[in-house]
C-alpha positions as CSV (number, residue, x, y, z in Angstrom):
1,M,1.0,-29.2,4.8
2,K,4.2,-27.3,5.6
3,S,6.1,-28.0,8.8
4,E,6.7,-25.2,11.3
5,T,10.4,-25.1,10.3
6,E,9.4,-24.7,6.6
7,R,7.0,-21.9,7.4
8,T,9.6,-20.1,9.5
9,A,12.2,-20.4,6.7
10,L,9.7,-19.1,4.2
11,L,8.8,-16.1,6.3
12,L,12.5,-15.3,6.8
13,A,13.2,-15.6,3.1
14,T,10.3,-13.3,2.4
15,A,11.6,-10.8,4.9
16,I,15.0,-10.8,3.2
17,V,13.6,-10.1,-0.2
18,A,11.3,-7.4,1.1
19,I,14.0,-5.6,3.0
20,A,16.5,-5.9,0.2
21,S,14.0,-4.3,-2.2
22,M,13.7,-1.3,0.0
23,S,16.6,0.3,-1.7
24,I,14.2,1.4,-4.5
25,D,11.2,2.1,-2.2
26,I,12.5,4.4,0.4
27,P,12.2,8.2,0.0
28,P,15.2,10.0,-1.5
29,F,17.7,10.8,1.3
30,S,19.7,14.0,1.6
31,P,21.2,15.5,4.8
32,I,21.6,18.8,2.9
33,E,18.8,21.3,2.4
34,P,18.2,22.8,0.0
35,Q,19.5,20.6,-2.8
36,P,20.2,22.1,-6.2
37,D,18.0,21.4,-9.2
38,Y,19.4,18.3,-11.0
39,A,18.7,15.4,-13.3
40,A,20.4,12.0,-12.9
41,T,20.5,8.7,-14.7
42,M,20.8,5.7,-12.3
43,A,21.3,2.0,-12.7
44,E,19.9,-0.6,-10.3
45,A,21.3,-4.1,-9.7
46,S,20.2,-6.9,-7.5
47,P,20.7,-10.7,-7.5
48,S,17.0,-11.2,-6.6
49,Q,15.6,-9.3,-9.6
50,A,16.3,-8.1,-13.1
51,D,18.4,-4.9,-13.4
52,A,16.5,-1.7,-13.8
53,S,17.2,2.0,-14.6
54,Q,16.0,5.3,-13.1
55,N,15.7,8.8,-14.4
56,V,15.7,11.2,-11.4
57,I,14.9,14.9,-11.5
58,H,14.7,17.2,-8.5
59,H,13.4,20.7,-7.8
60,G,12.7,22.4,-4.5
61,Q,11.0,19.8,-2.2
62,W,9.9,17.4,-5.0
63,T,11.8,14.5,-6.5
64,K,10.4,12.5,-9.5
65,I,11.8,9.1,-10.4
66,D,10.9,7.4,-13.7
67,R,11.9,3.7,-13.3
68,R,12.0,1.0,-16.0
69,Q,12.6,-2.7,-15.5
70,G,12.2,-4.9,-18.6
71,S,8.8,-4.1,-20.1
72,S,7.5,-2.5,-16.9
73,S,7.7,1.1,-16.0
74,S,6.5,3.4,-13.2
75,T,6.8,7.0,-12.0
76,T,7.2,7.9,-8.3
77,Y,6.8,11.4,-6.9
78,Y,8.2,12.3,-3.4
79,S,7.6,15.4,-1.4
80,A,10.3,16.1,1.3
81,I,8.1,18.5,3.3
82,D,4.7,16.7,3.3
83,G,6.0,13.1,3.4
84,V,3.9,12.4,0.3
85,R,4.8,9.5,-2.0
86,I,2.8,8.9,-5.2
87,N,3.5,5.9,-7.4
88,V,2.0,5.6,-10.8
89,S,2.2,2.3,-12.8
90,G,0.2,0.2,-15.2
91,R,-1.8,-1.1,-12.3
92,G,-2.9,2.3,-11.1
93,V,-2.0,4.9,-8.5
94,T,-0.8,4.5,-4.9
95,L,-0.5,7.6,-2.6
96,E,1.0,7.5,0.9
97,R,1.6,10.2,3.4
98,R,4.3,9.4,6.0
99,A,7.2,10.8,7.9
100,G,10.5,10.4,6.2
101,S,11.7,8.1,9.0
102,D,8.6,6.0,9.1
103,F,9.9,2.7,7.8
104,G,7.8,0.4,10.0
105,R,8.7,-1.8,12.9
106,G,12.1,-3.1,13.5
107,I,13.9,-0.4,11.5
108,D,16.3,2.2,13.1
109,A,16.0,5.1,10.6
110,A,18.3,7.6,12.3
111,P,20.9,8.6,9.6
112,R,24.6,8.2,10.7
113,N,27.5,10.0,9.0
114,T,30.3,7.4,8.6
115,T,32.7,10.3,7.6
116,E,34.0,7.9,4.9
117,R,34.6,9.7,1.5
118,Q,34.4,8.2,-1.9
119,T,34.5,9.4,-5.5
120,L,32.2,8.6,-8.4
121,L,31.9,10.4,-11.8
122,G,34.7,12.7,-10.7
123,E,32.7,13.9,-7.7
124,S,33.4,13.3,-4.0
125,C,30.7,12.1,-1.6
126,T,30.2,11.2,2.0
127,V,28.9,7.7,3.0
128,W,25.8,7.8,5.2
129,D,24.3,4.8,7.0
130,V,20.7,5.7,6.3
131,W,18.8,2.9,8.1
132,R,19.4,-0.5,9.6
133,T,17.4,-3.3,11.2
134,M,17.4,-3.3,15.0
135,K,17.9,-7.0,15.2
136,P,19.6,-9.5,12.9
137,V,17.4,-11.0,10.2
138,F,18.4,-14.4,9.0
139,G,21.7,-14.1,10.9
140,A,22.8,-10.6,10.0
141,I,21.8,-6.9,10.2
142,F,20.3,-5.3,7.1
143,S,21.5,-1.7,6.4
144,H,21.3,0.9,3.7
145,L,24.1,3.3,2.6
146,N,24.0,6.4,0.5
147,C,27.0,8.4,-0.8
148,V,26.0,12.1,-0.9
149,T,27.8,15.0,-2.4
150,D,28.5,18.2,-0.4
151,D,25.4,19.8,-2.0
152,G,23.1,16.9,-1.2
153,V,23.0,14.8,-4.4
154,T,23.2,11.0,-4.0
155,L,25.7,9.3,-6.3
156,W,25.1,5.7,-5.1
157,E,23.1,3.6,-2.7
158,K,23.7,0.1,-1.4
159,T,21.7,-2.3,0.7
160,L,23.7,-4.8,2.7
161,H,23.0,-8.0,4.6
162,G,25.9,-8.1,7.0
163,N,28.8,-7.4,4.7
164,E,27.1,-8.8,1.6
165,V,25.7,-6.3,-0.9
166,T,22.1,-7.3,-1.9
167,A,21.2,-4.3,-4.1
168,T,22.8,-1.2,-5.6
169,V,21.7,2.0,-7.3
170,E,24.5,3.9,-9.0
171,A,24.6,7.2,-11.0
172,S,25.9,7.0,-14.6
173,H,25.2,10.7,-15.3
174,I,24.5,13.8,-13.1
175,E,23.5,17.2,-14.5
176,R,22.8,20.2,-12.3
177,R,20.4,22.3,-14.4
178,P,17.2,24.3,-13.9
179,V,14.2,22.1,-13.4
180,S,10.7,23.6,-13.6
181,P,8.0,22.7,-11.0
182,D,5.9,21.0,-13.6
183,E,8.6,18.5,-14.3
184,V,8.6,17.1,-10.8
185,R,5.1,17.7,-9.4
186,P,2.1,15.3,-9.9
187,S,-0.7,16.6,-12.0
188,R,-4.0,17.6,-10.4
189,E,-5.8,15.0,-12.6
190,L,-3.8,12.1,-11.2
191,L,-6.4,11.1,-8.7
192,A,-9.4,11.6,-11.0
193,L,-11.7,8.5,-10.8
194,D,-13.9,8.0,-13.9
195,W,-15.1,4.5,-13.3
196,W,-18.7,5.6,-12.9
197,D,-18.8,7.0,-16.4
198,A,-17.6,3.7,-18.0
199,D,-19.7,0.9,-19.3
200,F,-18.6,-2.0,-17.1
201,P,-20.4,-5.4,-17.2
202,S,-23.1,-5.9,-14.5
203,F,-23.0,-9.7,-14.7
204,D,-26.1,-11.9,-14.5
205,G,-27.2,-13.2,-11.1
206,P,-25.4,-11.1,-8.5
207,S,-23.8,-13.0,-5.7
208,E,-25.8,-10.9,-3.2
209,P,-28.9,-8.7,-3.6
210,D,-28.5,-5.0,-3.4
211,H,-28.4,-4.0,0.3
212,E,-26.9,-2.1,3.1
213,V,-25.8,-3.6,6.4
214,V,-24.4,-1.7,9.4
215,M,-22.2,-3.7,11.8
216,E,-20.7,-2.8,15.2
217,L,-17.5,-4.0,16.7
218,A,-17.8,-5.9,20.0
219,D,-15.3,-5.2,22.8
220,G,-13.9,-2.1,21.1
221,G,-12.4,-1.0,24.5
222,A,-13.7,1.6,26.9
223,S,-11.3,4.3,25.7
224,E,-12.4,4.0,22.0
225,A,-15.4,5.6,20.4
226,R,-18.1,3.3,19.0
227,S,-16.7,1.4,16.0
228,I,-19.0,1.0,13.0
229,M,-18.7,-0.7,9.6
230,T,-21.1,0.0,6.8
231,R,-21.3,-2.4,3.8
232,R,-23.3,-1.9,0.6
233,R,-23.8,-4.0,-2.5
234,L,-24.9,-2.6,-5.9
235,G,-24.8,-5.3,-8.6
236,P,-21.1,-6.1,-9.1
237,W,-20.0,-3.2,-6.9
238,Y,-19.0,-3.6,-3.2
239,F,-18.5,-0.8,-0.7
240,Q,-17.1,-1.0,2.8
241,D,-16.5,1.9,5.2
242,Q,-15.0,0.9,8.5
243,V,-14.4,3.3,11.4
244,I,-12.6,2.1,14.5
245,G,-12.0,5.0,16.9
246,A,-10.5,7.7,14.8
247,R,-9.1,5.3,12.3
248,R,-11.0,4.9,9.0
249,N,-10.7,2.4,6.2
250,I,-12.7,2.4,2.9
251,L,-12.8,-0.3,0.3
252,I,-14.6,-0.2,-3.0
253,S,-14.2,-3.1,-5.5
254,H,-15.8,-4.6,-8.6
255,D,-16.6,-8.4,-8.7
256,S,-14.2,-8.8,-11.7
257,H,-11.4,-7.8,-9.3
258,H,-10.1,-5.5,-12.1
259,L,-11.0,-2.4,-10.2
260,Q,-10.3,-1.6,-6.5
261,F,-10.2,1.6,-4.4
262,S,-8.8,1.6,-0.9
263,Y,-8.2,4.3,1.6
264,S,-6.8,4.2,5.2
265,S,-6.0,6.8,7.8
266,D,-3.6,6.5,10.7
267,P,-4.8,6.0,14.3
268,S,-5.3,9.7,14.8
269,G,-7.5,10.0,11.6
270,R,-4.9,11.7,9.4
271,P,-4.8,10.4,5.8
272,R,-2.2,7.7,5.4
273,R,-2.7,5.7,2.2
274,L,-4.8,5.7,-1.0
275,E,-4.7,3.1,-3.7
276,I,-6.6,3.1,-7.0
277,T,-6.0,-0.2,-8.9
278,R,-7.2,-1.0,-12.4
279,A,-5.5,-4.1,-13.6
280,D,-5.9,-4.8,-17.3
281,R,-5.5,-8.6,-16.6
282,F,-3.5,-8.8,-19.9
283,G,-6.6,-8.2,-22.0
284,E,-8.9,-10.7,-20.2
285,P,-12.6,-9.9,-20.4
286,M,-14.2,-8.6,-17.2
287,T,-15.9,-11.8,-16.0
288,R,-16.8,-12.3,-12.4
289,K,-13.9,-13.9,-10.5
290,P,-14.9,-17.2,-8.9
291,A,-15.8,-17.1,-5.3
292,H,-13.2,-18.2,-2.8
293,A,-13.7,-21.7,-1.4
294,K,-15.4,-21.7,2.0
295,T,-16.1,-24.4,4.6
296,D,-19.5,-24.9,6.2
297,L,-19.0,-25.0,10.0
298,N,-22.4,-26.7,10.5
299,R,-23.9,-24.2,12.9
300,S,-26.3,-21.3,12.7
301,E,-27.4,-18.2,14.6
302,T,-30.3,-15.8,14.6
303,I,-29.4,-12.1,14.2
304,L,-31.9,-9.3,13.6
305,G,-34.6,-11.9,13.3
306,E,-32.8,-13.7,10.4
307,T,-31.1,-17.1,10.5
308,C,-27.6,-17.2,9.2
309,R,-25.1,-20.0,8.8
310,W,-21.4,-20.0,9.8
311,F,-18.7,-20.5,7.2
312,D,-14.9,-20.5,7.4
313,M,-14.1,-18.0,4.5
314,M,-10.3,-18.7,4.6
315,P,-9.9,-22.4,5.2
316,H,-6.3,-23.8,5.4
317,T,-4.9,-20.3,5.9
318,Y,-2.0,-20.3,8.4
319,D,-1.7,-16.9,10.0
320,A,-5.2,-15.3,9.6
321,S,-8.9,-16.3,9.6
322,R,-12.3,-14.9,8.7
323,L,-15.5,-16.6,9.9
324,E,-18.8,-15.2,8.6
325,C,-22.5,-16.0,9.4
326,L,-24.3,-15.7,6.1
327,T,-28.0,-15.4,5.3
328,S,-29.5,-17.7,2.6
329,D,-28.8,-14.9,0.0
330,G,-25.2,-14.5,1.1
331,I,-25.3,-11.4,3.3
332,A,-22.9,-11.5,6.3
333,L,-24.6,-10.6,9.6
334,K,-21.7,-11.5,11.8
335,E,-18.0,-11.7,11.2
336,V,-15.0,-12.8,13.3
337,V,-11.6,-11.9,11.8
338,S,-8.2,-12.5,13.3
339,G,-4.6,-12.0,12.4
340,R,-1.1,-11.7,13.9
341,L,-1.1,-7.9,14.1
342,M,-4.8,-7.1,14.5
343,G,-5.8,-9.7,17.1
344,T,-9.4,-10.8,16.9
345,Q,-12.4,-8.6,16.0
346,T,-16.1,-9.5,16.1
347,W,-18.5,-7.5,14.0
348,T,-22.3,-8.0,14.4
349,A,-25.0,-6.5,12.3
350,I,-27.2,-3.8,14.0
351,R,-29.2,-2.9,10.9
352,L,-29.9,-4.6,7.6
353,S,-31.8,-3.1,4.6
354,R,-32.4,-4.9,1.3
355,R,-33.1,-2.0,-0.9
356,P,-32.0,-0.3,-4.2
357,I,-28.5,1.3,-3.7
358,K,-27.7,4.5,-5.5
359,L,-24.4,4.8,-7.4
360,D,-23.5,7.8,-5.3
361,E,-23.6,5.5,-2.2
362,I,-20.8,3.4,-3.7
363,K,-18.5,6.3,-4.7
364,P,-15.7,7.4,-2.3
365,P,-16.0,10.7,-0.5
366,A,-15.0,13.4,-3.0
367,E,-12.5,15.0,-0.7
368,L,-10.3,11.9,-0.7
369,L,-9.5,12.5,-4.4
370,T,-8.2,16.1,-4.0
371,P,-4.6,17.1,-3.7
372,Q,-5.6,19.5,-0.9
373,Y,-6.7,16.6,1.3
374,W,-3.3,15.0,1.0
375,G,-1.5,18.3,1.5
376,Y,0.5,18.5,-1.7
377,D,-1.6,21.1,-3.7
């Protein structure tokens, strides 16, 4: 068991690595609109990870970045108007929609012109302090600098911890040239989900029978609408649709853990994040992943006329917990989940149906997979 001091040090170290890596995750910054069409070659360097390279192209409101690090590669599309960020890698597709200054808690993302001028590749640029932590992290403030030409092209970026540079991105070549929209915009087929046409293994002896269970959140608050969670099981496929007030979260997964679809909205119900993951597991066969260890809490309860038994589904976990009351065939009729940010939620089944589930009941709503829904068509 780790001591409290060790846990605190681990969390702080994790925060430093996460914030330092933001130099390659944040949307492209430019105080000048519109920018010219251009193509750039950039080099990344960081003590915490292997060096990487970027090929950047820009047209209108879209920027596309092809990134390579060792044998790994990814492509990221950014839309300045819609706040859309789409990342495509070997693991799948992640789509986010957020404001340009939405960096999360503890970050001051108001750009500041330092008025300092520098020169790179024979071009002059102004240094901007793009974002900074509101409080010291591990003894110093993190900040991120961009040096931007007078027409809005970034020549270099730096992430600093105090006065120490933790990551850099620097141009080795800049070319202002015509760029066509097709070079920078994601294709309409990017979100196509063809899992249902593939012949995936069904596995023998499913962990739970096919069923649908509808659960309700207790103590949702008088100001919130009724909060409902629907879960379905079809062989190796699992589906969960959770609605808390206006917020919606959908999760679809396969028992092999090779395939996962997740969607979340913001508190107002606007689309926020979509992730489609298909990990090849380095050629591993799609066998069912072993169930997580759980601890019997030696108590039972009767819900909807059925007896269920309580288990700790996340034993020995430090900052979160999930307790479930399971029927003899493994269906959760009650769940108590807690975490640092979410507090404690208690979900109780209000309807249970063991019945054949249709494949269409496992698929995500079709509109979630359209560019129009995300505002970038």
